[in-house]
mmCIF file as gemmi writes it, N, C-alpha and C atoms, coordinates in Angstrom:
data_model
loop_
_atom_site.group_PDB
_atom_site.id
_atom_site.type_symbol
_atom_site.label_atom_id
_atom_site.label_alt_id
_atom_site.label_comp_id
_atom_site.label_asym_id
_atom_site.label_entity_id
_atom_site.label_seq_id
_atom_site.pdbx_PDB_ins_code
_atom_site.Cartn_x
_atom_site.Cartn_y
_atom_site.Cartn_z
_atom_site.occupancy
_atom_site.B_iso_or_equiv
_atom_site.pdbx_formal_charge
_atom_site.auth_seq_id
_atom_site.auth_asym_id
_atom_site.pdbx_PDB_model_num
ATOM 1 N N . UNK Axp A 1 ? 220.201 67.122 2.136 1 0 ? 1 A 1
ATOM 2 C CA . UNK Axp A 1 ? 221.104 67.822 3.02 1 0 ? 1 A 1
ATOM 3 C C . UNK Axp A 1 ? 222.539 67.617 2.493 1 0 ? 1 A 1
ATOM 4 N N . UNK Axp A 2 ? 223.242 68.673 2.242 1 0 ? 2 A 1
ATOM 5 C CA . UNK Axp A 2 ? 224.633 68.638 1.735 1 0 ? 2 A 1
ATOM 6 C C . UNK Axp A 2 ? 225.529 68.904 2.83 1 0 ? 2 A 1
ATOM 7 N N . UNK Axp A 3 ? 226.142 67.813 3.268 1 0 ? 3 A 1
ATOM 8 C CA . UNK Axp A 3 ? 227.111 67.867 4.365 1 0 ? 3 A 1
ATOM 9 C C . UNK Axp A 3 ? 228.431 67.308 3.936 1 0 ? 3 A 1
ATOM 10 N N . UNK Axp A 4 ? 229.513 67.934 4.51 1 0 ? 4 A 1
ATOM 11 C CA . UNK Axp A 4 ? 230.857 67.399 4.339 1 0 ? 4 A 1
ATOM 12 C C . UNK Axp A 4 ? 231.095 66.323 5.414 1 0 ? 4 A 1
ATOM 13 N N . UNK Axp A 5 ? 231.211 65.055 4.933 1 0 ? 5 A 1
ATOM 14 C CA . UNK Axp A 5 ? 231.354 63.957 5.942 1 0 ? 5 A 1
ATOM 15 C C . UNK Axp A 5 ? 232.757 63.298 5.567 1 0 ? 5 A 1
ATOM 16 N N . UNK Axp A 6 ? 233.534 63.103 6.563 1 0 ? 6 A 1
ATOM 17 C CA . UNK Axp A 6 ? 234.887 62.465 6.455 1 0 ? 6 A 1
ATOM 18 C C . UNK Axp A 6 ? 234.955 61.347 7.565 1 0 ? 6 A 1
ATOM 19 N N . UNK Axp A 7 ? 235.626 60.284 7.178 1 0 ? 7 A 1
ATOM 20 C CA . UNK Axp A 7 ? 235.895 59.208 8.139 1 0 ? 7 A 1
ATOM 21 C C . UNK Axp A 7 ? 237.359 59.016 8.341 1 0 ? 7 A 1
ATOM 22 N N . UNK Axp A 8 ? 237.876 59.59 9.347 1 0 ? 8 A 1
ATOM 23 C CA . UNK Axp A 8 ? 239.305 59.312 9.643 1 0 ? 8 A 1
ATOM 24 C C . UNK Axp A 8 ? 239.549 57.776 10.005 1 0 ? 8 A 1
ATOM 25 N N . UNK Axp A 9 ? 240.619 57.244 9.726 1 0 ? 9 A 1
ATOM 26 C CA . UNK Axp A 9 ? 240.84 55.882 10.006 1 0 ? 9 A 1
ATOM 27 C C . UNK Axp A 9 ? 241.279 55.699 11.529 1 0 ? 9 A 1
ATOM 28 N N . UNK Axp A 10 ? 240.318 55.869 12.326 1 0 ? 10 A 1
ATOM 29 C CA . UNK Axp A 10 ? 240.434 55.738 13.766 1 0 ? 10 A 1
ATOM 30 C C . UNK Axp A 10 ? 239.43 54.832 14.421 1 0 ? 10 A 1
ATOM 31 N N . UNK Axp A 11 ? 239.386 53.648 14.014 1 0 ? 11 A 1
ATOM 32 C CA . UNK Axp A 11 ? 238.424 52.725 14.569 1 0 ? 11 A 1
ATOM 33 C C . UNK Axp A 11 ? 238.966 51.959 15.75 1 0 ? 11 A 1
ATOM 34 N N . UNK Axp A 12 ? 238.18 51.485 16.752 1 0 ? 12 A 1
ATOM 35 C CA . UNK Axp A 12 ? 238.661 50.769 17.94 1 0 ? 12 A 1
ATOM 36 C C . UNK Axp A 12 ? 237.524 49.874 18.353 1 0 ? 12 A 1
ATOM 37 N N . UNK Axp A 13 ? 237.899 48.848 19.072 1 0 ? 13 A 1
ATOM 38 C CA . UNK Axp A 13 ? 237.064 47.876 19.736 1 0 ? 13 A 1
ATOM 39 C C . UNK Axp A 13 ? 236.765 48.352 21.073 1 0 ? 13 A 1
ATOM 40 N N . UNK Axp A 14 ? 235.484 48.465 21.433 1 0 ? 14 A 1
ATOM 41 C CA . UNK Axp A 14 ? 235.072 48.936 22.782 1 0 ? 14 A 1
ATOM 42 C C . UNK Axp A 14 ? 234.526 47.649 23.472 1 0 ? 14 A 1
ATOM 43 N N . UNK Axp A 15 ? 235.328 47.116 24.36 1 0 ? 15 A 1
ATOM 44 C CA . UNK Axp A 15 ? 234.927 45.86 25.134 1 0 ? 15 A 1
ATOM 45 C C . UNK Axp A 15 ? 233.656 46.053 25.869 1 0 ? 15 A 1
ATOM 46 N N . UNK Axp A 16 ? 233.498 47.122 26.493 1 0 ? 16 A 1
ATOM 47 C CA . UNK Axp A 16 ? 232.251 47.444 27.328 1 0 ? 16 A 1
ATOM 48 C C . UNK Axp A 16 ? 230.978 47.303 26.565 1 0 ? 16 A 1
ATOM 49 N N . UNK Axp A 17 ? 230.984 47.733 25.342 1 0 ? 17 A 1
ATOM 50 C CA . UNK Axp A 17 ? 229.69 47.748 24.571 1 0 ? 17 A 1
ATOM 51 C C . UNK Axp A 17 ? 229.763 46.725 23.414 1 0 ? 17 A 1
ATOM 52 N N . UNK Axp A 18 ? 230.885 46.053 23.453 1 0 ? 18 A 1
ATOM 53 C CA . UNK Axp A 18 ? 230.996 44.899 22.386 1 0 ? 18 A 1
ATOM 54 C C . UNK Axp A 18 ? 230.753 45.438 20.953 1 0 ? 18 A 1
ATOM 55 N N . UNK Axp A 19 ? 231.38 46.535 20.641 1 0 ? 19 A 1
ATOM 56 C CA . UNK Axp A 19 ? 231.184 47.13 19.345 1 0 ? 19 A 1
ATOM 57 C C . UNK Axp A 19 ? 232.456 47.727 18.807 1 0 ? 19 A 1
ATOM 58 N N . UNK Axp A 20 ? 232.477 47.845 17.477 1 0 ? 20 A 1
ATOM 59 C CA . UNK Axp A 20 ? 233.526 48.588 16.824 1 0 ? 20 A 1
ATOM 60 C C . UNK Axp A 20 ? 233.106 49.964 16.81 1 0 ? 20 A 1
ATOM 61 N N . UNK Axp A 21 ? 233.908 50.923 17.235 1 0 ? 21 A 1
ATOM 62 C CA . UNK Axp A 21 ? 233.553 52.371 17.132 1 0 ? 21 A 1
ATOM 63 C C . UNK Axp A 21 ? 234.473 53.051 16.188 1 0 ? 21 A 1
ATOM 64 N N . UNK Axp A 22 ? 233.949 54.027 15.507 1 0 ? 22 A 1
ATOM 65 C CA . UNK Axp A 22 ? 234.718 54.885 14.574 1 0 ? 22 A 1
ATOM 66 C C . UNK Axp A 22 ? 234.158 56.216 14.522 1 0 ? 22 A 1
ATOM 67 N N . UNK Axp A 23 ? 234.929 57.17 14.094 1 0 ? 23 A 1
ATOM 68 C CA . UNK Axp A 23 ? 234.47 58.578 14.053 1 0 ? 23 A 1
ATOM 69 C C . UNK Axp A 23 ? 234.14 59.013 12.67 1 0 ? 23 A 1
ATOM 70 N N . UNK Axp A 24 ? 233.261 60.009 12.698 1 0 ? 24 A 1
ATOM 71 C CA . UNK Axp A 24 ? 232.908 60.708 11.46 1 0 ? 24 A 1
ATOM 72 C C . UNK Axp A 24 ? 233.056 62.212 11.738 1 0 ? 24 A 1
ATOM 73 N N . UNK Axp A 25 ? 233.63 62.921 10.827 1 0 ? 25 A 1
ATOM 74 C CA . UNK Axp A 25 ? 233.657 64.4 10.95 1 0 ? 25 A 1
ATOM 75 C C . UNK Axp A 25 ? 232.538 64.948 10.021 1 0 ? 25 A 1
ATOM 76 N N . UNK Axp A 26 ? 231.594 65.527 10.654 1 0 ? 26 A 1
ATOM 77 C CA . UNK Axp A 26 ? 230.465 66.146 9.893 1 0 ? 26 A 1
ATOM 78 C C . UNK Axp A 26 ? 230.552 67.655 10.015 1 0 ? 26 A 1
ATOM 79 N N . UNK Axp A 27 ? 230.869 68.302 8.92 1 0 ? 27 A 1
ATOM 80 C CA . UNK Axp A 27 ? 230.996 69.716 8.892 1 0 ? 27 A 1
ATOM 81 C C . UNK Axp A 27 ? 231.931 70.203 10.045 1 0 ? 27 A 1
ATOM 82 N N . UNK Axp A 28 ? 232.999 69.416 10.343 1 0 ? 28 A 1
ATOM 83 C CA . UNK Axp A 28 ? 233.961 69.797 11.316 1 0 ? 28 A 1
ATOM 84 C C . UNK Axp A 28 ? 233.662 69.321 12.69 1 0 ? 28 A 1
ATOM 85 N N . UNK Axp A 29 ? 232.499 68.761 12.945 1 0 ? 29 A 1
ATOM 86 C CA . UNK Axp A 29 ? 232.131 68.227 14.245 1 0 ? 29 A 1
ATOM 87 C C . UNK Axp A 29 ? 232.307 66.609 14.215 1 0 ? 29 A 1
ATOM 88 N N . UNK Axp A 30 ? 232.889 66.2 15.358 1 0 ? 30 A 1
ATOM 89 C CA . UNK Axp A 30 ? 233.061 64.757 15.547 1 0 ? 30 A 1
ATOM 90 C C . UNK Axp A 30 ? 231.753 64.023 15.944 1 0 ? 30 A 1
ATOM 91 N N . UNK Axp A 31 ? 231.506 62.913 15.333 1 0 ? 31 A 1
ATOM 92 C CA . UNK Axp A 31 ? 230.361 62.064 15.696 1 0 ? 31 A 1
ATOM 93 C C . UNK Axp A 31 ? 230.942 60.653 15.866 1 0 ? 31 A 1
ATOM 94 N N . UNK Axp A 32 ? 230.549 60.035 16.916 1 0 ? 32 A 1
ATOM 95 C CA . UNK Axp A 32 ? 230.97 58.697 17.127 1 0 ? 32 A 1
ATOM 96 C C . UNK Axp A 32 ? 229.958 57.706 16.554 1 0 ? 32 A 1
ATOM 97 N N . UNK Axp A 33 ? 230.473 56.834 15.719 1 0 ? 33 A 1
ATOM 98 C CA . UNK Axp A 33 ? 229.576 55.755 15.157 1 0 ? 33 A 1
ATOM 99 C C . UNK Axp A 33 ? 229.999 54.449 15.647 1 0 ? 33 A 1
ATOM 100 N N . UNK Axp A 34 ? 229.046 53.474 15.714 1 0 ? 34 A 1
ATOM 101 C CA . UNK Axp A 34 ? 229.315 52.159 16.228 1 0 ? 34 A 1
ATOM 102 C C . UNK Axp A 34 ? 228.487 51.159 15.591 1 0 ? 34 A 1
ATOM 103 N N . UNK Axp A 35 ? 229 49.915 15.574 1 0 ? 35 A 1
ATOM 104 C CA . UNK Axp A 35 ? 228.352 48.797 15.092 1 0 ? 35 A 1
ATOM 105 C C . UNK Axp A 35 ? 228.712 47.565 15.944 1 0 ? 35 A 1
ATOM 106 N N . UNK Axp A 36 ? 227.731 46.803 16.459 1 0 ? 36 A 1
ATOM 107 C CA . UNK Axp A 36 ? 227.967 45.777 17.368 1 0 ? 36 A 1
ATOM 108 C C . UNK Axp A 36 ? 228.826 44.64 16.647 1 0 ? 36 A 1
ATOM 109 N N . UNK Axp A 37 ? 229.647 44.145 17.488 1 0 ? 37 A 1
ATOM 110 C CA . UNK Axp A 37 ? 230.52 43.058 16.888 1 0 ? 37 A 1
ATOM 111 C C . UNK Axp A 37 ? 229.789 41.831 16.289 1 0 ? 37 A 1
ATOM 112 N N . UNK Axp A 38 ? 228.686 41.472 16.935 1 0 ? 38 A 1
ATOM 113 C CA . UNK Axp A 38 ? 227.87 40.414 16.471 1 0 ? 38 A 1
ATOM 114 C C . UNK Axp A 38 ? 227.233 40.74 15.117 1 0 ? 38 A 1
ATOM 115 N N . UNK Axp A 39 ? 226.883 41.925 14.93 1 0 ? 39 A 1
ATOM 116 C CA . UNK Axp A 39 ? 226.297 42.468 13.663 1 0 ? 39 A 1
ATOM 117 C C . UNK Axp A 39 ? 227.377 42.333 12.577 1 0 ? 39 A 1
ATOM 118 N N . UNK Axp A 40 ? 228.626 42.77 12.837 1 0 ? 40 A 1
ATOM 119 C CA . UNK Axp A 40 ? 229.639 42.606 11.852 1 0 ? 40 A 1
ATOM 120 C C . UNK Axp A 40 ? 229.866 41.158 11.478 1 0 ? 40 A 1
ATOM 121 N N . UNK Axp A 41 ? 229.999 40.313 12.447 1 0 ? 41 A 1
ATOM 122 C CA . UNK Axp A 41 ? 230.284 38.959 12.204 1 0 ? 41 A 1
ATOM 123 C C . UNK Axp A 41 ? 229.059 38.198 11.454 1 0 ? 41 A 1
ATOM 124 N N . UNK Axp A 42 ? 227.89 38.678 11.686 1 0 ? 42 A 1
ATOM 125 C CA . UNK Axp A 42 ? 226.73 38.168 11.031 1 0 ? 42 A 1
ATOM 126 C C . UNK Axp A 42 ? 226.803 38.594 9.533 1 0 ? 42 A 1
ATOM 127 N N . UNK Axp A 43 ? 227.013 39.862 9.298 1 0 ? 43 A 1
ATOM 128 C CA . UNK Axp A 43 ? 227.084 40.297 7.945 1 0 ? 43 A 1
ATOM 129 C C . UNK Axp A 43 ? 228.296 39.791 7.155 1 0 ? 43 A 1
ATOM 130 N N . UNK Axp A 44 ? 229.388 39.67 7.717 1 0 ? 44 A 1
ATOM 131 C CA . UNK Axp A 44 ? 230.672 39.309 7.14 1 0 ? 44 A 1
ATOM 132 C C . UNK Axp A 44 ? 231.162 38.111 7.728 1 0 ? 44 A 1
ATOM 133 N N . UNK Axp A 45 ? 230.466 37.003 7.525 1 0 ? 45 A 1
ATOM 134 C CA . UNK Axp A 45 ? 230.684 35.742 8.231 1 0 ? 45 A 1
ATOM 135 C C . UNK Axp A 45 ? 232.049 35.072 7.77 1 0 ? 45 A 1
ATOM 136 N N . UNK Axp A 46 ? 232.773 35.621 6.858 1 0 ? 46 A 1
ATOM 137 C CA . UNK Axp A 46 ? 234.006 35.066 6.514 1 0 ? 46 A 1
ATOM 138 C C . UNK Axp A 46 ? 235.153 35.579 7.459 1 0 ? 46 A 1
ATOM 139 N N . UNK Axp A 47 ? 234.705 36.49 8.317 1 0 ? 47 A 1
ATOM 140 C CA . UNK Axp A 47 ? 235.731 37.019 9.294 1 0 ? 47 A 1
ATOM 141 C C . UNK Axp A 47 ? 235.328 36.465 10.681 1 0 ? 47 A 1
ATOM 142 N N . UNK Axp A 48 ? 236.296 36.363 11.557 1 0 ? 48 A 1
ATOM 143 C CA . UNK Axp A 48 ? 236.101 35.813 12.923 1 0 ? 48 A 1
ATOM 144 C C . UNK Axp A 48 ? 236.406 36.928 13.999 1 0 ? 48 A 1
ATOM 145 N N . UNK Axp A 49 ? 236.905 37.974 13.57 1 0 ? 49 A 1
ATOM 146 C CA . UNK Axp A 49 ? 237.264 39.143 14.55 1 0 ? 49 A 1
ATOM 147 C C . UNK Axp A 49 ? 236.504 40.349 13.965 1 0 ? 49 A 1
ATOM 148 N N . UNK Axp A 50 ? 235.749 40.919 14.896 1 0 ? 50 A 1
ATOM 149 C CA . UNK Axp A 50 ? 234.849 42.061 14.405 1 0 ? 50 A 1
ATOM 150 C C . UNK Axp A 50 ? 235.655 43.251 13.846 1 0 ? 50 A 1
ATOM 151 N N . UNK Axp A 51 ? 236.792 43.561 14.475 1 0 ? 51 A 1
ATOM 152 C CA . UNK Axp A 51 ? 237.575 44.68 14.009 1 0 ? 51 A 1
ATOM 153 C C . UNK Axp A 51 ? 238.162 44.426 12.588 1 0 ? 51 A 1
ATOM 154 N N . UNK Axp A 52 ? 238.586 43.178 12.381 1 0 ? 52 A 1
ATOM 155 C CA . UNK Axp A 52 ? 239.046 42.775 11.063 1 0 ? 52 A 1
ATOM 156 C C . UNK Axp A 52 ? 237.939 42.934 10.061 1 0 ? 52 A 1
ATOM 157 N N . UNK Axp A 53 ? 236.721 42.473 10.441 1 0 ? 53 A 1
ATOM 158 C CA . UNK Axp A 53 ? 235.561 42.562 9.572 1 0 ? 53 A 1
ATOM 159 C C . UNK Axp A 53 ? 235.385 43.999 9.204 1 0 ? 53 A 1
ATOM 160 N N . UNK Axp A 54 ? 235.413 44.925 10.167 1 0 ? 54 A 1
ATOM 161 C CA . UNK Axp A 54 ? 235.149 46.321 9.963 1 0 ? 54 A 1
ATOM 162 C C . UNK Axp A 54 ? 236.198 46.82 8.884 1 0 ? 54 A 1
ATOM 163 N N . UNK Axp A 55 ? 237.461 46.529 9.115 1 0 ? 55 A 1
ATOM 164 C CA . UNK Axp A 55 ? 238.472 47.104 8.346 1 0 ? 55 A 1
ATOM 165 C C . UNK Axp A 55 ? 238.431 46.521 6.931 1 0 ? 55 A 1
ATOM 166 N N . UNK Axp A 56 ? 238.111 45.369 6.698 1 0 ? 56 A 1
ATOM 167 C CA . UNK Axp A 56 ? 238.028 44.697 5.504 1 0 ? 56 A 1
ATOM 168 C C . UNK Axp A 56 ? 236.779 45.279 4.615 1 0 ? 56 A 1
ATOM 169 N N . UNK Axp A 57 ? 235.726 45.696 5.403 1 0 ? 57 A 1
ATOM 170 C CA . UNK Axp A 57 ? 234.537 46.188 4.679 1 0 ? 57 A 1
ATOM 171 C C . UNK Axp A 57 ? 234.183 47.637 4.98 1 0 ? 57 A 1
ATOM 172 N N . UNK Axp A 58 ? 235.262 48.435 5.317 1 0 ? 58 A 1
ATOM 173 C CA . UNK Axp A 58 ? 235.211 49.809 5.675 1 0 ? 58 A 1
ATOM 174 C C . UNK Axp A 58 ? 234.331 50.617 4.702 1 0 ? 58 A 1
ATOM 175 N N . UNK Axp A 59 ? 234.545 50.453 3.398 1 0 ? 59 A 1
ATOM 176 C CA . UNK Axp A 59 ? 233.865 51.383 2.467 1 0 ? 59 A 1
ATOM 177 C C . UNK Axp A 59 ? 232.34 51.161 2.58 1 0 ? 59 A 1
ATOM 178 N N . UNK Axp A 60 ? 231.889 49.924 2.643 1 0 ? 60 A 1
ATOM 179 C CA . UNK Axp A 60 ? 230.501 49.648 2.722 1 0 ? 60 A 1
ATOM 180 C C . UNK Axp A 60 ? 229.838 50.212 4.039 1 0 ? 60 A 1
ATOM 181 N N . UNK Axp A 61 ? 230.593 49.961 5.067 1 0 ? 61 A 1
ATOM 182 C CA . UNK Axp A 61 ? 230.079 50.543 6.376 1 0 ? 61 A 1
ATOM 183 C C . UNK Axp A 61 ? 230.052 52.043 6.444 1 0 ? 61 A 1
ATOM 184 N N . UNK Axp A 62 ? 231.095 52.681 5.897 1 0 ? 62 A 1
ATOM 185 C CA . UNK Axp A 62 ? 231.126 54.117 5.879 1 0 ? 62 A 1
ATOM 186 C C . UNK Axp A 62 ? 229.992 54.684 4.912 1 0 ? 62 A 1
ATOM 187 N N . UNK Axp A 63 ? 229.72 54.038 3.88 1 0 ? 63 A 1
ATOM 188 C CA . UNK Axp A 63 ? 228.533 54.452 2.982 1 0 ? 63 A 1
ATOM 189 C C . UNK Axp A 63 ? 227.274 54.336 3.698 1 0 ? 63 A 1
ATOM 190 N N . UNK Axp A 64 ? 227.099 53.241 4.503 1 0 ? 64 A 1
ATOM 191 C CA . UNK Axp A 64 ? 225.893 53.098 5.336 1 0 ? 64 A 1
ATOM 192 C C . UNK Axp A 64 ? 225.79 54.219 6.375 1 0 ? 64 A 1
ATOM 193 N N . UNK Axp A 65 ? 226.921 54.459 6.994 1 0 ? 65 A 1
ATOM 194 C CA . UNK Axp A 65 ? 226.985 55.494 8.062 1 0 ? 65 A 1
ATOM 195 C C . UNK Axp A 65 ? 226.651 56.886 7.413 1 0 ? 65 A 1
ATOM 196 N N . UNK Axp A 66 ? 227.153 57.146 6.214 1 0 ? 66 A 1
ATOM 197 C CA . UNK Axp A 66 ? 226.93 58.435 5.484 1 0 ? 66 A 1
ATOM 198 C C . UNK Axp A 66 ? 225.365 58.615 5.299 1 0 ? 66 A 1
ATOM 199 N N . UNK Axp A 67 ? 224.685 57.55 4.87 1 0 ? 67 A 1
ATOM 200 C CA . UNK Axp A 67 ? 223.193 57.607 4.67 1 0 ? 67 A 1
ATOM 201 C C . UNK Axp A 67 ? 222.524 57.894 6.027 1 0 ? 67 A 1
ATOM 202 N N . UNK Axp A 68 ? 222.976 57.23 7.074 1 0 ? 68 A 1
ATOM 203 C CA . UNK Axp A 68 ? 222.32 57.413 8.406 1 0 ? 68 A 1
ATOM 204 C C . UNK Axp A 68 ? 222.577 58.805 8.893 1 0 ? 68 A 1
ATOM 205 N N . UNK Axp A 69 ? 223.805 59.384 8.639 1 0 ? 69 A 1
ATOM 206 C CA . UNK Axp A 69 ? 224.116 60.718 9.096 1 0 ? 69 A 1
ATOM 207 C C . UNK Axp A 69 ? 223.135 61.745 8.382 1 0 ? 69 A 1
ATOM 208 N N . UNK Axp A 70 ? 223.064 61.478 7.022 1 0 ? 70 A 1
ATOM 209 C CA . UNK Axp A 70 ? 222.232 62.37 6.277 1 0 ? 70 A 1
ATOM 210 C C . UNK Axp A 70 ? 220.8 62.424 6.698 1 0 ? 70 A 1
ATOM 211 N N . UNK Axp A 71 ? 220.326 61.227 7.317 1 0 ? 71 A 1
ATOM 212 C CA . UNK Axp A 71 ? 218.964 61.073 7.804 1 0 ? 71 A 1
ATOM 213 C C . UNK Axp A 71 ? 218.919 61.438 9.297 1 0 ? 71 A 1
ATOM 214 N N . UNK Axp A 72 ? 220.001 61.913 9.858 1 0 ? 72 A 1
ATOM 215 C CA . UNK Axp A 72 ? 220.033 62.344 11.176 1 0 ? 72 A 1
ATOM 216 C C . UNK Axp A 72 ? 219.566 61.354 12.224 1 0 ? 72 A 1
ATOM 217 N N . UNK Axp A 73 ? 220.13 60.148 12.069 1 0 ? 73 A 1
ATOM 218 C CA . UNK Axp A 73 ? 219.679 58.973 12.894 1 0 ? 73 A 1
ATOM 219 C C . UNK Axp A 73 ? 220.524 58.848 14.138 1 0 ? 73 A 1
ATOM 220 N N . UNK Axp A 74 ? 221.171 59.838 14.705 1 0 ? 74 A 1
ATOM 221 C CA . UNK Axp A 74 ? 221.903 59.784 15.958 1 0 ? 74 A 1
ATOM 222 C C . UNK Axp A 74 ? 220.944 59.536 17.066 1 0 ? 74 A 1
ATOM 223 N N . UNK Axp A 75 ? 221.467 58.824 18.14 1 0 ? 75 A 1
ATOM 224 C CA . UNK Axp A 75 ? 220.608 58.609 19.321 1 0 ? 75 A 1
ATOM 225 C C . UNK Axp A 75 ? 220.698 59.796 20.18 1 0 ? 75 A 1
ATOM 226 N N . UNK Axp A 76 ? 220.015 59.707 21.42 1 0 ? 76 A 1
ATOM 227 C CA . UNK Axp A 76 ? 219.939 60.808 22.371 1 0 ? 76 A 1
ATOM 228 C C . UNK Axp A 76 ? 221.415 61.221 22.891 1 0 ? 76 A 1
ATOM 229 N N . UNK Axp A 77 ? 222.329 60.255 22.902 1 0 ? 77 A 1
ATOM 230 C CA . UNK Axp A 77 ? 223.67 60.462 23.442 1 0 ? 77 A 1
ATOM 231 C C . UNK Axp A 77 ? 224.465 61.009 22.308 1 0 ? 77 A 1
ATOM 232 N N . UNK Axp A 78 ? 223.954 61.207 21.092 1 0 ? 78 A 1
ATOM 233 C CA . UNK Axp A 78 ? 224.787 61.751 20.053 1 0 ? 78 A 1
ATOM 234 C C . UNK Axp A 78 ? 225.552 60.744 19.279 1 0 ? 78 A 1
ATOM 235 N N . UNK Axp A 79 ? 225.377 59.502 19.465 1 0 ? 79 A 1
ATOM 236 C CA . UNK Axp A 79 ? 226.029 58.395 18.807 1 0 ? 79 A 1
ATOM 237 C C . UNK Axp A 79 ? 225.152 57.869 17.661 1 0 ? 79 A 1
ATOM 238 N N . UNK Axp A 80 ? 225.859 57.364 16.585 1 0 ? 80 A 1
ATOM 239 C CA . UNK Axp A 80 ? 225.162 56.75 15.493 1 0 ? 80 A 1
ATOM 240 C C . UNK Axp A 80 ? 225.488 55.263 15.476 1 0 ? 80 A 1
ATOM 241 N N . UNK Axp A 81 ? 224.366 54.439 15.698 1 0 ? 81 A 1
ATOM 242 C CA . UNK Axp A 81 ? 224.48 53.031 15.763 1 0 ? 81 A 1
ATOM 243 C C . UNK Axp A 81 ? 224.033 52.486 14.504 1 0 ? 81 A 1
ATOM 244 N N . UNK Axp A 82 ? 224.809 51.62 13.828 1 0 ? 82 A 1
ATOM 245 C CA . UNK Axp A 82 ? 224.506 50.912 12.635 1 0 ? 82 A 1
ATOM 246 C C . UNK Axp A 82 ? 224.053 49.502 12.888 1 0 ? 82 A 1
ATOM 247 N N . UNK Axp A 83 ? 222.87 49.011 12.41 1 0 ? 83 A 1
ATOM 248 C CA . UNK Axp A 83 ? 222.43 47.714 12.577 1 0 ? 83 A 1
ATOM 249 C C . UNK Axp A 83 ? 221.405 47.393 11.509 1 0 ? 83 A 1
ATOM 250 N N . UNK Axp A 84 ? 221.096 46.174 11.351 1 0 ? 84 A 1
ATOM 251 C CA . UNK Axp A 84 ? 220.113 45.74 10.295 1 0 ? 84 A 1
ATOM 252 C C . UNK Axp A 84 ? 218.698 46.087 10.8 1 0 ? 84 A 1
ATOM 253 N N . UNK Axp A 85 ? 218.545 46.327 12.043 1 0 ? 85 A 1
ATOM 254 C CA . UNK Axp A 85 ? 217.2 46.534 12.649 1 0 ? 85 A 1
ATOM 255 C C . UNK Axp A 85 ? 216.887 48.052 12.808 1 0 ? 85 A 1
ATOM 256 N N . UNK Axp A 86 ? 217.238 48.831 11.782 1 0 ? 86 A 1
ATOM 257 C CA . UNK Axp A 86 ? 217.057 50.291 11.864 1 0 ? 86 A 1
ATOM 258 C C . UNK Axp A 86 ? 215.603 50.539 11.819 1 0 ? 86 A 1
């Protein structure tokens, strides 16, 4: 599938779901992506703040999100969750 995927630098910490959320623009449509803070800290254990871990490793996370988007792995609410237990 050939899609135009862009990741604006608009990430935020959502306290309610304990995750870093970020947007992807897929062929002009906005998709919310998220990764749990615990997952970020587990993967990038040199960081102590999930949002900092995301920002420092943005390229790897966006590459993972791109593959998940291409595989249409959005949930029923239209969110894309990244985790090691996919």
